[in-house]
TORNUNU-789809 format. One line per field, with one value per residue (C-alpha): residue number from 1; x, y, z. Coordinates in Angstrom, 3 decimals, always signed. Example, Ala and Ser with C-alpha at 12.3 -4.5 7.8 and 13.67 -1.06 7.14 Angstrom:
% TORNUNU-789809
seq <- (1 | 2)
xx <- (+12.300 | +13.670)
yy <- (-4.500 | -1.060)
zz <- (+7.800 | +7.140)
***
This chain:
% TORNUNU-789809
seq <- (1 | 2 | 3 | 4 | 5 | 6 | 7 | 8 | 9 | 10 | 11 | 12 | 13 | 14 | 15 | 16 | 17 | 18 | 19 | 20 | 21 | 22 | 23 | 24 | 25 | 26 | 27 | 28 | 29 | 30 | 31 | 32 | 33 | 34 | 35 | 36 | 37 | 38 | 39 | 40 | 41 | 42 | 43 | 44 | 45 | 46 | 47 | 48 | 49 | 50 | 51 | 52 | 53 | 54 | 55 | 56 | 57 | 58 | 59 | 60 | 61 | 62 | 63 | 64 | 65 | 66 | 67 | 68 | 69 | 70 | 71 | 72 | 73 | 74 | 75)
xx <- (+11.779 | +10.413 | +6.615 | +6.455 | +7.884 | +5.064 | +2.519 | +4.133 | +3.718 | +0.071 | -0.616 | +1.091 | -1.011 | -4.221 | -3.200 | -2.493 | -5.861 | -7.802 | -5.937 | -6.633 | -10.334 | -10.050 | -7.560 | -9.720 | -12.745 | -10.796 | -9.415 | -12.914 | -14.015 | -11.008 | -11.866 | -15.319 | -13.718 | -10.806 | -11.612 | -7.997 | -6.878 | -7.149 | -7.986 | -8.037 | -4.250 | -4.235 | -6.690 | -4.899 | -1.434 | -2.609 | -4.706 | -1.900 | +0.604 | -1.659 | -2.500 | +1.158 | +2.170 | -0.512 | +0.489 | +4.159 | +3.182 | +1.107 | +3.816 | +6.596 | +7.331 | +8.364 | +11.567 | +11.198 | +13.498 | +15.776 | +14.538 | +11.000 | +12.084 | +11.650 | +14.828 | +15.690 | +15.003 | +17.124 | +20.420)
yy <- (+6.453 | +4.138 | +4.121 | +0.382 | +0.899 | +3.328 | +0.865 | -1.927 | -0.060 | +0.707 | -2.872 | -4.286 | -2.012 | -3.128 | -6.787 | -6.346 | -4.672 | -7.310 | -10.192 | -8.644 | -9.016 | -12.685 | -13.621 | -11.775 | -13.828 | -17.044 | -15.853 | -14.994 | -18.537 | -19.858 | -17.607 | -19.130 | -22.564 | -21.799 | -18.477 | -17.516 | -15.511 | -11.723 | -10.410 | -6.712 | -6.389 | -8.265 | -5.795 | -2.729 | -3.755 | -4.983 | -1.926 | +0.416 | -1.521 | -1.499 | +2.179 | +3.138 | +1.194 | +2.949 | +6.335 | +5.761 | +4.703 | +7.826 | +10.134 | +8.880 | +11.452 | +10.463 | +11.647 | +14.903 | +15.729 | +18.705 | +20.358 | +20.693 | +21.949 | +25.716 | +27.741 | +29.431 | +33.144 | +34.034 | +33.385)
zz <- (-10.838 | -13.414 | -13.759 | -13.140 | -9.627 | -8.855 | -10.227 | -8.214 | -4.938 | -5.677 | -6.772 | -3.678 | -1.467 | -3.130 | -2.829 | +0.894 | +1.469 | -0.479 | +1.140 | +4.564 | +3.877 | +2.900 | +5.628 | +8.148 | +7.166 | +7.594 | +10.929 | +12.143 | +11.329 | +13.258 | +16.197 | +16.381 | +16.569 | +18.923 | +20.559 | +21.229 | +18.174 | +18.236 | +14.744 | +15.660 | +15.474 | +12.152 | +10.650 | +12.000 | +10.805 | +7.410 | +6.636 | +7.684 | +5.565 | +2.515 | +2.903 | +3.323 | +0.201 | -1.817 | -0.373 | -1.240 | -4.750 | -5.248 | -3.874 | -6.162 | -8.818 | -12.301 | -13.951 | -15.821 | -18.655 | -18.131 | -21.334 | -19.985 | -16.564 | -16.115 | -15.818 | -12.557 | -12.919 | -9.876 | -11.682)
***
């Protein structure tokens, strides 16, 4: 895959994690006012989504040229 796809996954994961913090703060303020919104599920889903995006971005392998690949000695 192209290196910008890998960077895009990692960047998207970081954006989700950072936005979770800010949205969570705003939701906590709303909870104080209304008292009916559960923020625990918001945190759990957002953190899992951000962590999975970062993990996918880190696991993507770049294309290797065939010239640098080792030859199979079992042939």
